[in-house]
N, C-alpha and C positions, 0 to 999 in steps of 0.2 A: 504494500500500500504506500502510495506516495505521501509526502508530508502534507500536501494540499488536501488529498483525499482523507487522510487521517484527521486533519483539522475539521473538515466538513462533517465527517462522521461524528466527531466528538461534540459538535455544537448543534446537531440537528437530530430530531427524532426520526424514527424509521418512517412514520407516516409522512412527515414533511419531506424527507429525502425521496420517497417514492412519488409523491405529488410532483416534486421538481423534475424527477426523471421522466414520469409519464408526460408532463407538460412539454418537455424538451423533445422527447422521441415522437410524440403524437402531434407536435406543433400546435398545441391548444393552450394558450396562456390562461384561459379561464377555467381549466380543468380543476376539479375539487377532489377531496379524498374519497368522495362517494361516486365519482364518475366511473361508469362501467367501461372497461377496456374495449369491449366489442362495440358498444354504442358510440364510442369515440373514434371508431374507425381502425382499431387495432387488428393486426394480422400476425402471422407467424414470424415475419421478418421483424416487426416492431417488438414482439415478445422477446426475441433473441437479443435485440438491442437493449431492452430493459434489464434482462438478466446479466448481460455483459457489463452494463453500468453498475449494477449492484455488486458484481464481482470486483470491479475496480475499487469501489468505495469500501465494501465490507471485507473483501478478501475471501468471500465464501462462494462456492460454486452452487448457486441457486438454480434448480432445474427449471427449464422454461415451462414445463407442465404446470408449475405453480401459478404462473401468470394466467393461464387458462382456467385453472380451478378456482382461483381467488381473484376475480377480474377487477376489483377496485383497489386503489392504493391502500385504503383502510383495511380491507380484508387481507391483502397480501402482507401488509406490515405486521399483522398479528401472527401470521405463520412464520415470517422471517424472524421476528423477535423470539418466538418460541423455539424455532429450530436452529437459528444461527446467532442468537444474541442480539441485543439492541444496538442501534446505530449510535 
């Protein structure tokens, strides 16, 4: 994990981190923690981009299937926190 990524993880909750990642990847600045990945136009490519960004920040290999199973930043954050620790 880079110093910048570590600093970001230390000062951001997992939900906030995921909202930021979803907004960036899906190019939707108004996206919220309850915005559904599918309804926001997400597909397999964007799901891989989301998990790649999570890996950069958290250093954890989060399976892309979790994005599909837990399609909102809020739901995904709960699973990421439980399985990989908090951001």
